[in-house]
N, C-alpha and C positions, 0 to 999 in steps of 0.2 A: 143984777148979780144974783146967782143962785148957789146954795150950798148943798153939797152931797157928800156921801161917804162910800168908800169901797174897801172891802177886805179881800186881799189877793192871796189865795191859798196856793203858794207855789211849791215846787219840789224841794227847794232848799230853805226858803224863808217865807213866813207869813207876814204880810204887810197890811197896815191900816193907813189910809190916806183920807183925810177930811179936807175939803177945799172949796173955795168959792170960784166960780167960773165967771170970768169977765173978759170981754173983747177977744174971745177965742183962745184964752189962756187960763191956766189953773193957778190960783193963788192959794198955797197950802195954809191950812189952819192948824192942823196937827197931824203928826204921823208917828206910828209906832211899828216896831218889827220884832219878831222872835225867830231865831234860827232853829226851827224844829226838825229840819232835814227829813221832811216827811217822805221824800222819795228814796231815802237810803234803803238799799236792799231790794227795791221793787224790780229792778232789772233781773235779779237772780231768783227771787222767790215768787214774784207776781203779786205780792200782798204788802199792804202797809203794816209796819211793825206796830204791835198793840200799844206799846208805851208811847210811841211817837203819835199814834192816832189819838190817844187820850190827851197828850200835851196839846195837839193841834185843836182839839175840841175846846179845851180850856182857854187857849189863846184867843180863839174866835169869840168865845163868850165874853171875855174881858174886853176885846177890841170893840165889840158891839156896844158895850156900856160906855166906853170912852167916846165912841162916835156920837152916841146920844147926848152925852154931856157937852159935846162941842157943836151941837146944833144939827146933827144929822141922825135922827132917831131910828131910821131904818136903812142902815148901810147895805149896799149890794154885796153879797158874798159870792166870789167867783173862785172856782177850783179849776186847776189846769192839769198839766201832764201827770203828776204823781197819782192824783185821785182818779183821773181818767183811765189810767193804765192798770190800776190795781183791782184785783178781784173783790176785795172788801171795801172798795171806795164808797159804796152805798151806806156802809155802817157809819162813816164819818158824817154823811148827809143827815142820817137819822139823829145822831148825837147833837148836831148843830141845831136842828129843829127843837130838840128837847131843851137845849141850853139857852137858846135865844128867841125861839118862836119865829125864826126867819128861815126861809128856804135857801140852801146853797145851790148855786147854778153851776153845773158842770159844762164848761164851754169847749167847743171844738178847737182844734189847732187853727182852723181857718178864722174863726171868730177871734181867737187870741192874736193872730197876725193882724187882723183888721184894727183891733183896739190898740195894739202896740204901735202900729204905723201912725195912727191918729195922734197918739201921745208923743211920738217922736217929732211929728210935724209941729205940734204945739210948742215943743221945747226949742226946736231949731228956729222957729219963727219964719221970717221971710228970707233967710240966707240961701235957700235954694228955691228955684222956680220951676224947673223941669223935673223929669223923672229922677228918682233916687232909689238906691238899693238899701233897704233897712234890714239889719240882722238883729233880731230880738233873741238873745241867747239866755235861756233860762236854765233851770236845774235839770229838768227832764227832757225838754225839747228845745229846738231852735226854729224860729219862724223866719223864713226868708221871703221878703216882700219887695217887689218893685212897684212903685206907685208915684203919683203926683200929688202935691199938696191940695190941689183943687178937686181932683177926681178920685182920690183914694187909691187903694191897691189895684193894680192892673194884672199882676201875676203874683201868686203866693204859694208857698208850700210849707208844711210842717214836717220837720225831720227829727228823728230820735237822737239828737246831738247835744242835748243839755249837758252842762258841765258835770253834774253829779253822775249822770248815766255813763258818760264817756270815761270818767275817772274810774268808776267801778269796773267797767269793761276792759279798759286798756292799761290802767296805771296801778300796778300792784305794789310798787315801792314808793317810799317817802323819804327823800326826794325821788322823783321818777327817773328812770333810766332813759337814755336817748333812744334806744330801740323801741321803747313803749310809745313815746311821742311820735316817732316815725311811723309806727303802725297806725296810730290814730290819724295822722296826717293823710296817709294813703286811704283810710276808710272814709274820711270826710270827702275827699275829692271823688271817690268812687260813687257816692250817692247824691252828689250835687245835681240840681237840674241843669239841663243843657241850654240855658237861656243865652242869647247873644245880646250883650249890652253895649250901647254906644260908649265911646271913650270918655265923654264928658259926664257920664252918670256917676254921681258921688256915692260913697258907701258910708252909712251911718249905723253904728252899733249902739244898742240899748241893753239894759239889764245889769244886774249887780256885779257880775264879773267884769264887764266892760268898764263900769265906773271904778272898780277896784284898781284897774290898771293906772288910772290917773293919780292914785296915791303913790305909785312907784316911779312913774316917769312923766315928765312934762314935754318930752320930745314928740315930734310928729310921729304918728303911728303908721309908719310905712311897713311894707312887708318885711323889709330887712330889719327894722327896729323890733317888730313883733317877734321875729325869729330869735333875735338876740335876747329879747326880754324873756321869752320862754326858757332860754338857757339860764338866764340869771336867776329866775325864780325856782329853777330846778337844781341849784347849787347847794341848797341847804334845806333841812327839814321844814315842813310847813309851819310848825310851831315857832321856829326862829323867824320865818318870814312874817308871820302874824305879829310877833312882838316888835319887829323892826319898823313895820309900816302901819301899825294900828288896824290890822285886818281881823275880822272874825276868824278863828282857827279853821272853821269848816270852809270859809271862802278861800283862805290861803291854800287849803288842801286841793281844791279843784282848779286853782288858777292856772297851773301849767297846761292842763288839758284845754281850758277855755281859750287861752292865748293861742295855743296851737291850732285850735279849731278856727278862730278868726283869721289867722294867717293863711290857713289852707283855703278858706272861702275867698279871700282876696286873690290868691294865686289862681284859683279855679276860674274866676271871672276876669282875670287879666287886669286887676286893679292895683294901683301902686300904694294906696293908703286909705285909712278910714278915719272918721271922727267919732266922738262919743257924745250922745245926747242923753240928758238926764230925765227925759220923759219916757213913758212907756205905757204898759197896759193900764195902770191905775189912772194916769192922766187921761188916756183915751176913754176910759169908762166914765169918768166924771164929765167930760165934754159931751159924750153921747147922752148921758142922763139929763144934762142941762138942756139938750135939744128936745127933751121929751120923748126920746126914742127908747124902745126896749132893747136890751142886750140879747 
């Protein structure tokens, strides 16, 4: 059993996960998160907001200390879409080095997809044996991966469909108007890859927005249910939704766009439903580090 730590600098949330790796799975030791919404405004300005950048640097410094206190003195720090797309992303890298002495790695969408797929496989366990379609829906981007548990990703693509990004681009109102979500639905289907998938290939969603859906409904997540759910979460302002279901306000704000995106992906591939896995990029990273492999 080996212990490792990872700090995942996402477009919406910065997460820390320290865990032990045993028998191909991750046993969490501690986890922390802060909703910095680092990607807010990047779609329009091309830059990270200065105050959010400062908050992110402070959160990473604190999480590095917490990781060390829990037996992982040199956590791997990974930055994804928000930092990758921002002109001033290198500034955050410099501040992280100053505050922690550690390098922050800016990973590609392809690497993000690979790690997310491995984390999903570890969470689902042996419940699927053949190929599966994994949708890792983040704040700035969505990783669409077809792969097998034993062989890893076979096809993958990183698309600018993260829930923060699509909300900023398509949803001006809170709650959103139906025409806004219809425009998003059309956009998602327009940029999806033209892969042909066998009927038995299951769909697994990972990411904070996918997990948030489970706080609202325990129903099977069919296309029909997702469409209805998008309507339900669009009936009242996000602040009310957050209060009713115990969601972070910023998560509630992007949830209609996230659910609409997932429903559109299912329809594009001719799939009836999806399941949600609680593993993702952080678990995939810890498993890769435990193997002695570089990210």
